[in-house]
Structures are given as C-alpha cells and as structure tokens.
C-alpha positions as CSV (number, residue, x, y, z in Angstrom):
1,M,6.5,22.6,-1.9
2,S,4.6,22.1,1.4
3,Y,1.2,22.6,-0.2
4,G,2.1,20.1,-3.0
5,L,3.2,17.5,-0.4
6,L,0.0,18.1,1.6
7,L,-2.2,17.7,-1.6
8,L,-0.3,14.5,-2.6
9,R,-0.5,13.0,0.9
10,V,-4.1,13.7,1.4
11,V,-5.3,12.5,-2.0
12,V,-3.2,9.3,-2.0
13,G,-4.0,8.7,1.6
14,L,-7.7,9.0,1.1
15,A,-7.5,6.7,-1.9
16,F,-5.9,4.1,0.2
17,I,-8.3,4.5,3.1
18,G,-11.0,3.9,0.5
19,H,-9.3,0.8,-0.9
20,G,-8.7,-0.6,2.6
21,T,-12.3,-0.1,3.7
22,Q,-13.5,-1.8,0.6
23,K,-11.6,-4.9,1.8
24,L,-12.4,-4.5,5.5
25,F,-16.1,-3.5,5.4
26,G,-17.3,-3.7,1.8
27,W,-17.6,0.1,1.6
28,F,-17.5,2.0,-1.6
29,G,-18.6,-1.0,-3.7
30,G,-16.0,-3.3,-2.1
31,Y,-16.5,-7.0,-1.4
32,G,-15.6,-7.1,2.3
33,P,-13.3,-9.6,3.8
34,Q,-15.1,-12.7,2.5
35,G,-15.4,-11.6,-1.1
36,T,-11.9,-10.1,-1.2
37,G,-10.6,-13.1,0.5
38,G,-12.1,-15.3,-2.2
39,F,-10.2,-13.2,-4.8
40,F,-7.0,-13.5,-2.8
41,A,-7.5,-17.2,-2.6
42,S,-8.0,-17.3,-6.4
43,Q,-4.6,-15.6,-6.7
44,G,-3.0,-18.5,-4.7
45,Y,-2.9,-16.9,-1.3
46,R,-3.1,-19.6,1.4
47,A,-5.3,-17.7,3.8
48,G,-7.4,-15.5,1.5
49,V,-9.6,-13.9,4.2
50,L,-6.7,-13.3,6.5
51,M,-4.7,-11.8,3.7
52,A,-7.6,-9.6,2.7
53,V,-7.9,-8.2,6.2
54,A,-4.1,-7.7,6.4
55,A,-4.1,-5.8,3.1
56,G,-7.2,-3.8,4.1
57,L,-5.5,-2.8,7.4
58,A,-2.3,-1.9,5.6
59,E,-4.1,0.2,3.1
60,A,-6.5,1.9,5.5
61,G,-3.9,2.4,8.2
62,G,-1.2,3.4,5.8
63,G,-3.5,5.8,4.0
64,A,-4.6,7.4,7.3
65,L,-1.1,7.8,8.5
66,L,-0.1,9.2,5.1
67,A,-3.0,11.7,4.9
68,L,-2.1,12.9,8.4
69,G,1.6,13.0,7.8
70,F,2.1,10.9,10.9
71,L,4.9,8.3,11.0
72,T,5.3,8.9,7.3
73,P,8.0,6.2,6.7
74,L,5.7,3.6,8.3
75,A,2.8,4.8,6.1
76,G,5.0,4.5,3.0
77,T,6.1,1.0,4.0
78,L,2.6,-0.3,4.6
79,I,1.4,1.1,1.2
80,A,4.5,-0.3,-0.5
81,I,3.9,-3.8,0.9
82,V,0.4,-3.9,-0.6
83,M,1.5,-2.5,-3.9
84,I,4.4,-4.9,-4.4
85,N,2.0,-7.8,-3.6
86,A,-0.5,-6.4,-6.1
87,I,2.1,-6.1,-8.7
88,G,3.6,-9.5,-8.0
89,S,0.4,-11.5,-7.8
90,V,-2.0,-9.7,-10.2
91,T,-0.9,-6.9,-12.4
92,F,2.7,-7.5,-13.6
93,K,1.8,-10.6,-15.6
94,R,-0.5,-8.3,-17.7
95,G,2.4,-6.0,-18.5
96,F,3.3,-2.4,-17.6
97,M,0.8,-0.5,-19.7
98,L,-1.8,-3.2,-19.4
99,G,-2.3,-3.1,-15.7
100,S,0.7,-2.5,-13.4
101,E,1.5,1.1,-14.0
102,L,-0.9,2.5,-11.4
103,E,0.5,0.2,-8.7
104,I,4.0,1.2,-9.7
105,V,3.0,4.9,-9.4
106,Y,1.5,4.3,-6.0
107,L,4.6,2.4,-4.9
108,T,6.8,5.2,-6.1
109,I,4.8,7.8,-4.3
110,A,4.9,5.8,-1.0
111,V,8.6,5.4,-1.2
112,S,9.2,9.0,-2.3
113,L,7.2,10.4,0.6
114,A,9.0,8.1,3.1
115,A,12.2,9.7,1.8
116,T,11.2,13.3,1.5
117,G,9.0,13.4,4.6
118,P,5.5,14.7,4.9
119,G,6.2,18.5,4.7
120,R,5.2,21.4,6.8
121,F,1.5,20.6,7.3
122,S,1.8,17.3,9.1
123,L,1.7,15.7,12.5
124,D,5.3,14.6,12.1
125,R,6.3,18.3,11.8
126,A,3.9,19.4,14.6
127,L,5.5,16.8,16.9
128,G,9.1,17.8,15.8
129,W,9.7,14.4,14.3
130,D,10.1,15.4,10.6
131,D,13.8,15.9,10.7
132,N,14.3,12.5,12.3
133,L,11.8,10.7,10.0
134,S,12.8,11.9,6.6
135,G,15.8,11.4,4.3
136,A,16.8,9.1,1.5
137,W,17.6,6.3,3.9
138,W,14.0,6.3,5.1
139,G,12.9,5.7,1.6
140,V,15.5,3.0,1.1
141,A,14.4,1.3,4.4
142,A,10.7,1.5,3.4
143,L,11.3,-0.1,0.1
144,A,13.7,-2.7,1.6
145,V,11.2,-3.7,4.3
146,A,8.4,-3.8,1.8
147,A,10.4,-5.9,-0.6
148,V,11.3,-8.5,2.2
149,V,7.7,-8.7,3.6
150,S,6.3,-9.0,0.0
151,A,8.9,-11.7,-1.0
152,V,7.8,-13.8,2.0
153,T,4.1,-13.2,1.3
154,L,4.4,-13.9,-2.4
155,T,6.3,-17.1,-1.9
156,L,5.5,-18.7,1.5
157,G,2.1,-17.1,1.7
158,R,0.9,-18.5,-1.6
159,T,0.4,-22.0,-3.0
160,T,-0.1,-21.3,-6.7
161,Q,-0.3,-18.5,-9.1
162,S,-3.6,-17.8,-10.8
163,A,-3.8,-17.4,-14.5
164,T,-6.5,-14.7,-14.7
165,P,-7.6,-12.3,-11.9
166,S,-11.4,-11.9,-11.5
167,M,-11.4,-8.5,-9.9
168,P,-8.8,-5.7,-9.3
169,A,-6.5,-5.9,-6.2
C-alpha cells in the first residue's frame, strides 16, 4: 500500500505543480498570470489575474506538499479548492462525461489522500506526524474547508458566469 500511495502522491503532485507553474510562470505551454487571468475574467471572476495567481499558488504549492507527503491534509485542501472552482465555473456546465470527470477524479484523490494520509514514504511519517494528520475526519475537514472557500469564491468572487470557456482551467 505504501508504494501505491507514493506513486499516486508523486504523479498527482507533479501534475499539479505543472498546472500551477503554467498559471504562475507560463511554463509547459501555459499562459502565465496575465493570460490565465484573462481566462478567469472571462469566466466572471472579478480579479482575474489575482485569481490566476491564487489558483497557481494553490496548485503548485498543494502539488509540492502532496508529492512530498508533507502536511497532506493541507495539500488535499488546496487542490480540492481549485478543483471545486474549476468544476463550478468551467466544466460542470458541459456535463460529467463532457468535461468535469477529470476534475472530479482529482478532487476525489485530494480528499482521499487527506483522509488516508501520505503513507510510509513521506515527510509526515518521517516527522512522526502521520498518525496525527490522517483519518476520515481530515478528509471531511479538507472537503468542508474547500467547499466553503469555493462557495465564497464562486459567488462573491465572481460577477457573471461565462457561457463558453476559451481554454481549460
């Protein structure tokens, strides 16, 4: 089980580091803060560039924490916030099998890892924190915090809802 958790954490964590650095620096074919901010603004976010930077930091930071197995519930929460926002603002209106399934899978992974913990090969374990930072309630807390933050972002942080996205979140 520990090897499976390690593989899952590292692959998903690196994917989020990549997505975050696309938003923050334009790496890996990304659009950087200005381009991504324009997309966020087209989705109705009030401060597109600020939201792009926040999403990039949550993705890159959450991905790094996840890959390292460090503060795993926080990593799961950060990733869950971005995924709920992506689902709520972009993909859900297209339907489950037409665009939101990947975000739902990432959300499920993030919350599941917050609940199960990072496994044997992690900084949480090396520091002796894994027993205190794992369990079903950590998963529930990660999802609850992500849902509240996302509800605020999707309502107060937006002015309108766009009809058609021009690039993926």
